[in-house]
C-alpha positions in Angstrom: 5.2 40.1 -7.7 3.0 38.2 -5.3 0.3 40.0 -3.3 -0.9 38.3 -0.1 -3.9 39.1 2.1 -3.2 38.3 5.7 -6.4 37.8 7.8 -5.9 37.5 11.6 -7.7 39.2 14.5 -4.5 39.7 16.4 -2.5 42.8 15.3 0.6 41.2 16.8 0.1 38.0 14.8 -0.5 40.0 11.6 2.8 41.9 12.2 4.7 38.6 12.8 3.2 37.1 9.6 4.0 40.2 7.6 7.6 40.2 8.9 7.9 36.5 8.1 6.4 37.1 4.6 8.9 40.0 4.0 11.8 37.7 5.0 10.5 35.2 2.5 10.7 37.9 -0.2 7.0 39.0 -0.3 6.6 42.7 0.0 3.0 43.3 -1.1 0.7 42.5 1.8 -2.8 43.6 2.6 -4.1 43.1 6.2 -7.5 42.3 7.5 -8.7 41.9 11.1 -11.4 39.3 10.5 -13.4 37.6 7.8 -15.8 40.5 7.2 -12.8 42.9 6.8 -11.2 40.4 4.5 -14.1 40.3 2.1 -14.1 44.1 2.1 -10.3 44.2 1.3 -10.8 41.7 -1.4 -13.4 43.9 -3.1 -10.8 46.7 -3.0 -7.9 44.6 -4.2 -8.7 42.4 -7.2 -5.1 41.4 -7.6 -4.6 39.2 -4.5 -2.6 36.0 -5.3 -2.9 34.2 -2.0 -4.8 34.5 1.3 -3.4 33.5 4.7 -6.5 33.0 6.9 -6.6 32.5 10.7 -9.0 29.9 11.9 -10.1 31.4 15.2 -11.5 35.0 14.9 -14.5 36.9 16.2 -17.3 38.1 14.0 -16.5 35.8 11.1 -14.2 32.9 11.8 -11.7 31.4 9.3 -13.8 28.4 8.3 -16.9 30.5 7.7 -14.9 33.0 5.7 -13.2 30.3 3.7 -16.6 28.8 2.7 -17.8 32.3 1.7 -14.6 32.9 -0.4 -15.0 29.6 -2.2 -18.7 30.3 -3.0 -17.9 33.5 -4.9 -16.5 33.1 -8.5 -14.2 36.1 -8.2 -12.5 34.7 -5.0 -12.9 31.0 -5.4 -9.7 30.6 -7.4 -7.5 32.4 -4.9 -5.4 29.8 -2.9 -6.0 29.9 0.8 -3.5 28.8 3.5 -5.2 28.4 6.9 -3.2 29.6 9.9 -4.1 27.9 13.2 -2.8 27.5 16.7 -4.8 24.3 16.9 -3.3 21.1 15.9 -6.7 19.4 16.0 -6.8 17.3 12.9 -10.6 17.5 12.5 -10.4 21.3 12.1 -7.6 21.0 9.5 -9.6 18.3 7.6 -12.7 20.5 7.6 -10.7 23.4 6.2 -9.1 21.3 3.5 -12.5 19.9 2.6 -13.9 23.4 2.4 -11.3 24.5 -0.1 -8.1 25.5 1.7 -5.0 24.5 -0.2 -2.8 24.1 2.8 -2.5 25.0 6.5 0.2 26.2 8.9 0.3 25.6 12.6 1.4 28.6 14.6 4.2 29.4 15.5 5.9 29.0 12.1 9.0 30.4 10.5 9.9 32.0 7.1 11.2 28.7 5.7 7.8 27.0 6.3 5.9 30.0 4.8 8.3 30.3 1.8 7.9 26.5 1.1 4.1 26.5 1.3 3.8 29.6 -0.9 6.3 28.3 -3.4 4.4 24.9 -3.6 1.0 26.7 -4.1 2.1 29.3 -6.6 4.1 26.9 -8.9 3.0 27.4 -12.5 
């Protein structure tokens, strides 16, 4: 069973992502409201298979959090999908260069999420 950490400062967006993940067949979801909260949740949940990380957040934005995740051996191997409302290619390129495996531009649907996750978690 896949366990996903959803990191977004918007409670509404977390709810939408969670519902979309549920529709894609993913039931185990941990939520975090920003990068600082995400690091805390990761320390409490060592079995996270995938992280969906918002780019624009207060306190610790997605890119800063991504770089932190990739610098720590225990979290560096977890695939990260960046979620952004920005279609600015420079932001997307910076995220990929920093270790994100993929990105999704909001709004998205369950088919997009299911396809991205399936591609990432293929063995």
